[in-house]
N, C-alpha and C positions, 0 to 999 in steps of 0.2 A: 524784285534785283534775284537774279540767281546767286546760289551760295557759291564762294570762290574755292575752287578744288584744290585740297590741301596736297601737297606732293611730298612723299616720304623722301628724306634727306639723309644720306650716308654720314655718319658719326666719323667726325676727323680722325686722322690716323695719328697714333700717338706711336713716339720714336720708343724704339727697346732696343738701345745698345748703351754700350759704356760710354763715359762722355770722350771727349778728344783730346787725343794724347795718356789716357789711361794705360797703366802698366799691363801688358798682355797677361790674360788670367787674372784680372780681377772682378769680383763678382759683386754686382751692383744690382741690388733688387730694384726691381719696377713700381711704381707705385700701386698699379692695380693687381698686384701678384696675391694670392691668395696664401693663406697660411698653410702651411707644410704638415702631412700626416703621411704615415707611414704603413705599409704593411708587408708581411714578408711571408714568402712561399717557399718552404722547404720539400724539397723532391728526393725520392731514391727509390729504386726498382720496389721495395718490401714496403714503404709505408710513403705518407707525406701529412705535411701540416702547415695550417694556414694560420698567420697571426697577425690578427685586426689590431692599429695602433700598436705598431713596434716602436721599438726601441733600439737605440745602436748598441746598446749591450747585448740585445737577444742578436743582432747581426752580427756583431764581432765575434759572441761564444760559438754562433753555428757555422761559420765559415768553414772553418775546419773537417765539421764533423758529418757535414752531409755532401751527397756527390754534386748536387745543383742547388742552387739557391735562385729564387730571383725575390727582388726588393723592388719595391713599387711606389714612389713619392710622388704624392699629389699635392700640387702648391707649390710653390719657388719661392715664397716669403723668406723664408728662413735660410737664408745664405751662408751662416755656418753649420746648418746641419747640412746643407749639401755640400760646404767643404770637408767636414767629417766624414764624408761617404765618400767621397774622392780619396780621405788618405786611407780608409780600410780599402776599398778596392784597387787603389793606387791608379785613379783615373788621371788622366792628362788634365793640367791646369786650363789649356785652351779649348778642351772639349767643355769642362765646366763651365766656362765664360759664353761659349755658343748656345751652354744648356737654361742658361738664365738669361742671356739676351734673346729672348724668343724671336720669332720670326726669319729665322734662319733659311737660307734653300734648302730643300731636301738631298742630303749628301750622305756618304758614306767615307769617314776617316780611321785607318788605320795606325795603331800605336804597337810598341814592342809586345804587349800581352794580352791585347785588348780592342776591340773596334768600338766606333763611336758611329750611330747611324740616327739622322734627322730623318722625320717624317710629318707631312702636315696630315691630319687628321681632322674630317668633318666634324665639328662640334654641334652647330646648329644647322640645318640643312634650309630652313626656311628663312633664315636668318643672312644664309651666307656667311656665317662664322666657322674660324678655321683653328686648329689647335696645334701647338708645335707639340710632339711626342719626341724627345731623345730616349735613344736606346743603347746602352752600355753591353757587351757582352764579351767575355773571355771561356777560357777552358771548363771554368766550371760555375759562372755567375751569369745572371741577366739584370741589369738596371734600368728600371725606366722611370724616367722622369714626367708629367702631366702638368700643363699648367691648371688645371681643375678638375673636378669630380665626370663621372663619367668616361666611359669607354666601350669598344669592342670586344674585351675579353673575356666576356663572359664566358664565353663558348671553350677557352682555353682552358680556364678554371674548372669546367667541367669534365675535358677530357682529362686534364690531371687526377680527378677525382675517380674516373672510370679504372674497371678491372682489369688487370692485366691478360692479355698483352697491351702494352700502353707505351707506345714510343717516346711520350712525353716524359714520363718516367725511367725510361731503361737506356736514353741516349744524353748526350752532353748538352750543353748550355745552347749551344750554337743550333740544335734544333727546337728548343724552347724560343728562342730569339728569330728563328725562321716563322716559328706559329703564330709570334705575335705581329711581326710584320704582314704575315698574310693575312691577320684579322683585319689589321686597318686597310690593307689594300682591299679585301672584298668588300668592304664596307661602303665602299665608293658605290659597286654596283646597283644597291637599291635607291639610293639617292637617282643615278642617272636613268633609272627605270623610270622613277617618277617623273622625272622631267620630260624624257621622250615621251611616255603618256601626254603632260601638258602638251607638250610640243604639236601632236596629233590632235588634241582636243581644239587648240587655238586653230589650226588647219580646217578643221570642220567649220569653227565658229564662223569665220572668216569666208567661208563661202558661203554662208547665211546672209552675213552682214559685218560691213568692219564697222570698227567704233575706236576711239582716241584710245580706250584702256587695253585694247588688243595691242596697240604701237607699244603702251608704257610696258606691259608684260614682255614683248617680243625684247626690248633693249634688255630688261634685266634679266631675263634668261640669257640671253648672249652674252653679259658680262658676267654672270655666271659660270658660264662656259669658259671663258677666257682665264676667270681664276682658278677652275680646276686645271684647264693645261698647264698654267703655271705650277701647280702642284704638283700633277703627274709626270710631266719632261723628265725634270729632275731625280724624280722617284726613279722613273726607270734607269735612267742613267745608275744610280745608286746601286740600284739592284745589281746592274752590269756588273758593277765593281766589286760587290759581293763574291760574286760568281768567277771571276776571274782572279780573284785574290787567293795568294799563296802563302796562305800562313797557318801554323800549325791548330790553333783554334777552331777553325772551319775545316769540318771533313768532309770527305768526296760525297760519300753520301746523304749530308744535306744538302749539298751543290744541285743534286735530283730534284729537290722541293724547293730549293730558291729558283730554280730554272721555269718551273711552274707558275710560282709568284710573277717572276719577271714577264712570261708568257700572259698574265692575268693584265700586269701594267700596260704592256702593249696593247692587248684589247680594250684597257679602259680609254686609252689616247685614241685609239680609232673610232670607237663609239661619241667621246667628246668632239673629234672633228666632224664626226658625221652629222652629231645635234646642229654643232656650229654652223656648218653648211646649210643644213635645213632652215635655222632661224634665219639666216642671211638672205636665204629664197622667200622666207615666208615675208620678212620685211619688204622686201622689193615687191611680192605679191600685194601686200597691205597698200604699198604707195599707190602700184599698178591700181588698184580694184579701188581706192579713193579717189586718184585719179579719172576713172571710168565714171565713177558715181556723179563727180562734179561736173562731168562732159555730159552724163544724160540729164542731168539737171539743168544745165546750161542749152543744151538742145530743146527741152520741152518748152521752157522759158521764151528761146528764139522762135520756135514753132508758133507757140500763143501769141506771140507779138506781132511776127508775119501776118496771123490771121485778123488778128484786130487793128494793123494797119489801114487797111482797106476802108475797114470801118468808120473807124476815126475820121478818115477822109472824107467821107460821108457825110458822118453826123456832122461834122467842121462846115462843109457848104451848107447843108441845110440850116445851119443855126448862126448864119448871119444876119438873119432879121431885116433882110431888103424889105422895101414897102411896095408890094405887086401893082398898088394904086399911082403910085407915080410914071412907071413906065413898064411898058411890056417886056423889057428884060431884066428887072426886078424880079427876079425868081417865081413867077407866074405858078408855080408848083406847090408855093404855099396855100393857093386857094382850092386845090385839087380836092374836091369831096371824099377822095380814098387815097389822097396824099399820106398819111401815119402807116395804116396797113401798109402800102405798097414800098414806101422804103424801109419798114421793118422785115419785110419779107425777102426784098431784093439783100440786104446786110444778111438774113440768113441763109440765103443762096449764095452768096459770096463766101460765106464763112463754109459752110458744106462743100464747097467745090473746091476750095483751098485744103480742106482736110482730105478730100477724096484725090487729090492731086499729092499730097503728101505720101499719103499711103500707098498710090500706084509708084511714086519715086522711091517707094520703103525707108521713107524718113519717119515712117510712124511705126 
């Protein structure tokens, strides 16, 4: 007996929101949240400094001494720490609530002296897992909150360390915020390129032969495209909101670069739509090829049956075992000296004649 094939099931979705009726701005930790850890980057045109495992004392003492500071909080389990960070930078309580309650729709909100941006980042492309990145920035600070370790900010950190001229060290915090957002947006391109290559590979495989595994993978890829679209469409709107914003902490020269990131998001959406259309076409093609394969099998079996029907008819007549001695009408062929080879020869002749007829009609 064949072993039953196991089908991977998606884990159940867990709610990541405050209880119904909670006061606005309430910070409630999610049971699966990671422990919080801080890293601190101090930036000026002349020097920079990275502080790993920073404390709030380091943050409070450096705010007024450096032109631009970047605080990165990895893990959202310590809501008291997050609340203290909000107090230091005067972050809006509603924005902090959205930071802790992950799963928010990508968006941008503006407050008196800072902006709040929510972005979905691909955390695990193979598992289709996404992570919310919450980013605050004002005139001289950037604060990022991540659900867990791992981000695409490595190139940004290297650019901060690069020698002058260096825009990340000579410009304000809005340019640093742009660089971080751009890194997240660009991290989608390798994922889509990999998925595009896999789609092309599946198309080549299907032309050689279809299988149930291909259909399952096509549906998984299409579901992934839907998730990507759900993350990228509001991201495009959020970037457009940053471009339209008339706030003092977003400078005109930075909007030029933000416009480029917006173009990247539009391009990503176009690629996702193209991949989704290709997957829809491949699913329809898989169904057509499967149906054509089934029709070929049915046609072959029908032709085989058509060939054997007259042979079975003759064998049935000659197998009735009437006694030819009782009457000349009781199958005298049974006493023929060459009856057996003549019967077989007739059956072969009929079978070959039918095969020739089917080939002439192009049914074979």
